[in-house]
SEMAR-173684 format. One line per field, with one value per residue (C-alpha): x, y, z; chain; residue number from 1. Coordinates in nm, 2 decimals. Each point is the difference from the previous one (the first is absolute). Layout:
N
east c(X / ...)
north c(Y / ...)
up c(Z / ...)
chaine c(A / ...)
num c(NUM / ...)
//
This chain:
156
east c(1.54 / -0.09 / 0.23 / -0.06 / 0.19 / -0.02 / 0.34 / 0.16 / 0.01 / 0.14 / -0.07 / 0.22 / 0.00 / 0.07 / -0.22 / -0.33 / -0.24 / -0.22 / -0.28 / -0.03 / 0.04 / -0.17 / 0.19 / -0.01 / 0.33 / 0.16 / 0.05 / 0.12 / -0.02 / 0.18 / -0.08 / -0.28 / -0.22 / -0.27 / -0.27 / -0.15 / 0.13 / -0.16 / 0.09 / 0.00 / 0.34 / 0.17 / 0.01 / 0.23 / -0.06 / 0.25 / 0.01 / 0.14 / -0.23 / -0.26 / -0.29 / -0.23 / -0.32 / -0.16 / 0.15 / -0.21 / 0.12 / -0.20 / 0.15 / 0.39 / 0.10 / 0.07 / 0.12 / 0.00 / 0.25 / 0.00 / -0.25 / -0.28 / -0.23 / -0.24 / -0.15 / 0.05 / -0.23 / -0.01 / -0.18 / 0.23 / 0.30 / 0.19 / 0.05 / 0.17 / -0.04 / 0.28 / 0.01 / -0.26 / -0.26 / -0.18 / -0.28 / -0.15 / 0.01 / -0.27 / 0.02 / -0.19 / 0.08 / -0.11 / 0.38 / 0.14 / 0.09 / 0.14 / 0.13 / 0.07 / 0.27 / 0.03 / -0.26 / -0.26 / -0.09 / -0.31 / -0.23 / -0.01 / -0.26 / -0.02 / -0.22 / 0.23 / 0.28 / 0.05 / 0.13 / 0.22 / 0.13 / 0.25 / 0.05 / 0.26 / -0.25 / -0.27 / -0.22 / -0.14 / -0.25 / -0.30 / -0.02 / -0.27 / 0.01 / -0.18 / 0.23 / 0.19 / 0.19 / 0.21 / 0.12 / 0.20 / 0.16 / -0.25 / -0.21 / -0.05 / -0.32 / -0.35 / -0.06 / -0.26 / 0.00 / -0.13 / 0.22 / 0.18 / 0.17 / 0.16 / 0.19 / 0.18 / 0.12 / -0.12 / -0.30 / -0.01)
north c(-2.53 / 0.00 / -0.08 / -0.28 / 0.09 / -0.29 / 0.12 / 0.31 / 0.28 / 0.31 / 0.24 / 0.27 / 0.40 / -0.12 / -0.31 / -0.01 / -0.28 / 0.04 / -0.28 / 0.01 / -0.20 / -0.25 / -0.06 / -0.26 / 0.09 / 0.30 / 0.34 / 0.31 / 0.23 / 0.32 / -0.02 / -0.02 / -0.29 / 0.06 / -0.28 / 0.02 / -0.18 / -0.32 / -0.04 / -0.27 / 0.09 / 0.23 / 0.29 / 0.32 / 0.29 / 0.26 / 0.46 / -0.11 / -0.34 / 0.05 / -0.31 / 0.18 / -0.29 / -0.03 / -0.21 / -0.28 / -0.09 / -0.39 / -0.07 / 0.11 / 0.35 / 0.29 / 0.39 / 0.23 / 0.30 / 0.08 / -0.01 / -0.21 / 0.11 / -0.25 / -0.03 / -0.23 / -0.25 / -0.22 / -0.33 / -0.15 / 0.14 / 0.33 / 0.27 / 0.29 / 0.37 / 0.27 / 0.11 / 0.01 / -0.20 / 0.13 / -0.23 / -0.03 / -0.24 / -0.36 / -0.17 / -0.35 / -0.24 / -0.05 / -0.03 / 0.29 / 0.34 / 0.32 / 0.23 / 0.35 / 0.24 / 0.12 / 0.11 / -0.24 / 0.20 / -0.15 / -0.06 / -0.33 / -0.26 / -0.28 / -0.25 / -0.26 / 0.06 / 0.40 / 0.27 / 0.23 / 0.39 / 0.13 / 0.33 / 0.04 / -0.14 / 0.09 / -0.12 / 0.19 / -0.14 / -0.18 / -0.26 / -0.34 / -0.08 / -0.35 / -0.13 / 0.16 / 0.43 / 0.15 / 0.35 / 0.22 / 0.21 / 0.14 / -0.18 / 0.30 / -0.21 / -0.11 / -0.28 / -0.25 / -0.23 / -0.34 / -0.13 / 0.16 / 0.36 / 0.15 / 0.32 / 0.21 / 0.20 / 0.21 / -0.08 / 0.20)
up c(-1.50 / 0.36 / 0.26 / 0.30 / 0.34 / 0.24 / 0.17 / 0.05 / -0.26 / 0.00 / -0.31 / 0.02 / -0.13 / -0.29 / -0.04 / -0.26 / 0.01 / -0.29 / 0.06 / 0.38 / 0.29 / 0.15 / 0.38 / 0.24 / 0.18 / 0.06 / -0.22 / 0.03 / -0.27 / -0.07 / -0.39 / -0.22 / 0.00 / -0.27 / -0.05 / 0.34 / 0.31 / 0.18 / 0.35 / 0.26 / 0.12 / 0.11 / -0.23 / 0.08 / -0.28 / 0.13 / -0.07 / -0.32 / -0.10 / -0.28 / 0.01 / -0.34 / -0.06 / 0.39 / 0.24 / 0.12 / 0.36 / 0.06 / 0.31 / 0.24 / -0.04 / -0.21 / 0.06 / -0.23 / 0.09 / -0.40 / -0.31 / -0.09 / -0.34 / -0.04 / 0.30 / 0.31 / 0.14 / 0.31 / 0.03 / 0.30 / 0.15 / 0.17 / -0.26 / 0.12 / -0.19 / 0.05 / -0.36 / -0.28 / -0.14 / -0.30 / -0.08 / 0.30 / 0.26 / 0.04 / 0.34 / -0.07 / 0.26 / 0.36 / 0.08 / -0.20 / 0.10 / -0.22 / 0.26 / -0.18 / 0.12 / -0.36 / -0.25 / -0.19 / -0.32 / -0.13 / 0.30 / 0.18 / 0.04 / 0.33 / -0.01 / 0.23 / 0.22 / 0.06 / -0.05 / 0.21 / -0.10 / 0.22 / 0.07 / -0.27 / -0.25 / -0.24 / -0.24 / -0.25 / -0.15 / 0.12 / 0.22 / 0.04 / 0.36 / 0.01 / 0.26 / 0.26 / -0.12 / 0.32 / -0.16 / 0.20 / -0.27 / -0.37 / -0.12 / -0.38 / -0.12 / 0.09 / 0.23 / -0.01 / 0.35 / 0.03 / 0.25 / 0.29 / -0.03 / 0.25 / -0.06 / 0.18 / -0.34 / -0.30 / -0.27 / -0.26)
chaine c(A / A / A / A / A / A / A / A / A / A / A / A / A / A / A / A / A / A / A / A / A / A / A / A / A / A / A / A / A / A / A / A / A / A / A / A / A / A / A / A / A / A / A / A / A / A / A / A / A / A / A / A / A / A / A / A / A / A / A / A / A / A / A / A / A / A / A / A / A / A / A / A / A / A / A / A / A / A / A / A / A / A / A / A / A / A / A / A / A / A / A / A / A / A / A / A / A / A / A / A / A / A / A / A / A / A / A / A / A / A / A / A / A / A / A / A / A / A / A / A / A / A / A / A / A / A / A / A / A / A / A / A / A / A / A / A / A / A / A / A / A / A / A / A / A / A / A / A / A / A / A / A / A / A / A / A)
num c(1 / 2 / 3 / 4 / 5 / 6 / 7 / 8 / 9 / 10 / 11 / 12 / 13 / 14 / 15 / 16 / 17 / 18 / 19 / 20 / 21 / 22 / 23 / 24 / 25 / 26 / 27 / 28 / 29 / 30 / 31 / 32 / 33 / 34 / 35 / 36 / 37 / 38 / 39 / 40 / 41 / 42 / 43 / 44 / 45 / 46 / 47 / 48 / 49 / 50 / 51 / 52 / 53 / 54 / 55 / 56 / 57 / 58 / 59 / 60 / 61 / 62 / 63 / 64 / 65 / 66 / 67 / 68 / 69 / 70 / 71 / 72 / 73 / 74 / 75 / 76 / 77 / 78 / 79 / 80 / 81 / 82 / 83 / 84 / 85 / 86 / 87 / 88 / 89 / 90 / 91 / 92 / 93 / 94 / 95 / 96 / 97 / 98 / 99 / 100 / 101 / 102 / 103 / 104 / 105 / 106 / 107 / 108 / 109 / 110 / 111 / 112 / 113 / 114 / 115 / 116 / 117 / 118 / 119 / 120 / 121 / 122 / 123 / 124 / 125 / 126 / 127 / 128 / 129 / 130 / 131 / 132 / 133 / 134 / 135 / 136 / 137 / 138 / 139 / 140 / 141 / 142 / 143 / 144 / 145 / 146 / 147 / 148 / 149 / 150 / 151 / 152 / 153 / 154 / 155 / 156)
//
């Protein structure tokens, strides 16, 4: 069964959510959330936190210091990855930003909004950019650019 949070929710290290999470409030995850997360409030996935089934940011903010499996998508709001995202990243909203200080495996697609790869960040896989891409880190894959691309990093 899916958990819906509109207030404050803390999932401790021993905590496990099996049916996913829809969050419009404030969530801190130190445990495991299976079934994905849909977020429009404030979400922090700490170093011990694991999300499987993907992550969809529709507003608000999200910070990942742990692991997300199943990819991450931002249609609005600010997503910051300091950990790992497996399954790629999608930025698909004019008011969406996705900042990579960790590693995103599976490439990235920027349809609208901005993707920022900082010096410590890595995208593993191809990147398709139709909006705004700023790379100061590493993109280990091809780049297909039809938007604005500023590169101070490495593309290989």
